[in-house]
N, C-alpha and C positions, 0 to 999 in steps of 0.2 A: 476083821477087827476083833481084838481080844482085850479083855480087861486085865491089867497088870497091877501088882501090889508094889508099893514103894515104902521105904523107911527113910525119911529125910530129916537131917539134923536141924533142929530149930533152937536158937539161943543166941547168946552174945558172950562178951568176955567174962561175964560173971557165972556162966554155966548154961547148960541146955540139955536137950534130950532128943532121941529119935522119935518122930511121930509118924503114924501110919497114914498112907494115902492110897487111893486107887484111881486109875484113869484108864480110858480106852486107848489102845495102841494100834496104829494101823501100819501097814507095810511101808518100809522105807524110813520110819521115824528114827531119830537119834535121841539120846537121853535128854539133851537140852530141849527138844520139842516136848517131851513128856513133862519136864519140870515146868516149862511155860504153861502147859495145859493144866497142871495142878495149880499153878499160880492163878490162872484165870478162873478155874472152877471152884476150888475149895480152900485156897490159901493166898488171898490177895496181898497179904503183907509179907510173903516169902521173899527174902532178899537173895538175889543171885546176880553175879557179875558176868556179863557177856558183851560181845561187840560184833564180830564179823560172822560168826557161825560158819566159818570156813576153815578152821584150823590154822589161822595165820595171825591172830591177835594174841592168843595165849590167855585170854581173860577168864575163860570158863573152867579153869583147873579145879578139880575136886577129887575126892577119894571115892571111887565107885566099887562097891563090894570089897573095900579095903585096898584097892589098887589106885595109885595116882594116875589120872587120865584126864583128857579133855572131854567134857560132856558133849561137845558138838561133833566129836569124831568117834563117839561110842554108839554103835548101832544097837537098837533094842533087840534086834534079832540075834546079836552075838552074846546077849546076857541070858543066863539060865532062866527058864520060864517057871520052874517048879519052886522058886523061892523069891521073896521080896528083893527088890533092887535097893541096896543101901547106898545113900548119897550123903557124904559128909564133907566138910571143908578140909582143905589141906592142913596138916597138923604142925608144920614147922613154923607157922606164923600166928600171931594173936587173932582171935576171932573178933570180928566187928559186929556182924549180924547174919545169922543163919549160915549160908554158904559163902559169905563174903569175908575175906581175911585182910588184915592190914599188912601189906607187902612193902611199905615205905622203906623198911630196912635195906632192901635190895638196891634201891636207887641211891641210898646214902653210901652204901659200899662201893657202888660204881664210881661215885665221885672221888673216892679215895685212891683209885688206881691211876697211876701216872698216864697221861694222855699220849697219843701218838706224837712222836718227835722225828720228823724226817731228816735223813742225812742230806748233805749238800748235793745239789744236782751233779750228775756225771758229765754233762756236756755244757758247753758255753751257752747253749740256747735255753738252758734251764730245765732240761728234761733228764729223766733217769733211765737206766737200763736194768731190766729184770729178766730172770729166767721164768718161763711159763710155769715150770714145775713149782717154783717158789710161790707164785701167785695162786696156783691151784691149792696149795697146802692150806692157806688161810681162808680160802673161799668157803670151805665147809663150815667154819666157825661162824660165818656171817649169816647162816641160815637160822640161827637162834631166834625164836619168837618171844623169849622171856616169859614163858608160861610158868616158870619156876617149879616145874614138876621134879626136876633133878635136885633142886634145893630141898623140896619136901621129902624126897625119898632118902636123902643123905642122912645116915644115922648120926653123924656129928652134930647136925642141926636139929634133926627130928627127935632124937632120943636124949642127946647129951646137952643140947641147947648152948653150943659153943659159938653163939652168934658174935660175941665180942672178940673171939680169937680165930675165927675161920670164916673165909669169905664164901665158901661153898663152890660146887662144881660149875654153876653158871658163870661165876666171875673168874674162875680158873680158865674157863674157855675164853672169856673176854680178854684176860691177860695173855693167853696163848696167841690169840689173834693179833695182838700188838707185838708181842715178843718175837713171833715168827714172821712178821711182815718184813719183806725183803728191803724196805726202805727205812724201817724204824731203827733208831740207835739209842733209845732210852734204856736205862738199866733198872729193872724191876725185881731182880733176884733177891736183893736184901729184904724188900718188903714181903715177897712171897715166903721167904724163909721165916720172917719175923711175925709181925702182927696180922698177916694174911693167912698164916697157919697152914701152908701146903703140907706140912708134915703130918697133920691130922688125917689126911686121906690115906686109907689103906687099900685103895684100888679094888674094891669089891665089884665094881662095874654096875652097881644098881642104878646109878644115874644114866648110864648109857642105855639100859634096858627100857627106861620110861620115856626117853626123848621122842616126842612126836615127829621131829624132823630127822630122826635117825643119825644124829651127829655122834661120831665115835668119840665120846667125851673122854673116856679113860685112856684109851690107847693113843689117840692122836693129839690130845691136849694136855692132860694131867701128867701122864708118865714122862713125856718129853720135858715138861717144866721141872718135874722132880729131878730128872737127869741133869739138867742145867744147874740146879741148886746144889746137887751132890758134887758135880764137877767143880763148882766154884768154892764150896765151903768144906767138903769132906774128902776130896782127893788128896792122899798123902804126898803124891809127887808135886802137885800144885802147891801144897803147903810148904814143902821143902824149897821149891823154887822161890816162893815169896820170901822165905827167910834169907836166901842168898841175895835176892834183889835188895833187901833192906841193908 
């Protein structure tokens, strides 16, 4: 057992500050354990969002020593012992209280994306035929736990606050899961190019680096979507063909 120092952000939408806390840490503890211990011992009113404590609900997202991570998946033994552990709320969304932020915007964005629209069945018995490779391609995207760490680290949202013009990497992944589904026939490219702002992404891959489910967000989702948009709207050969058709 060893005593560790923490700097935990306390405040709300009007402002706040980092406050110092100390608590004993035992072998095997994760940061969420330590935060709960601080809550029980010296900060009963500390607000923190969590649910499963197993890295599957995405609720306990925070900035730990300046890095967006899940508190329940961050082992205390992996954090430097010679300095305080800094715990702050994610910065891409408004603060509600202490470590809890208002992430409602994300669910509003999701409702704006056109839903799955299956094509007509391939056989008279109402079934479809798909290649396994096509199914495997979209399965990766379904691993998302909506922790919104990728949204938080994205500079378009975090630093430039383009929430009204850009849906962020989480929902580009969601759009990719629909667009690349072998049965889907909906057309979402116009919205991706327009008010969903895919052009704002400059593929720095920061979102991929913070994903706790190791989804290859940039290479497997965003870049293929960008290619589809470019093919549709910026390919000169397609443009000429469209003129001839008219």
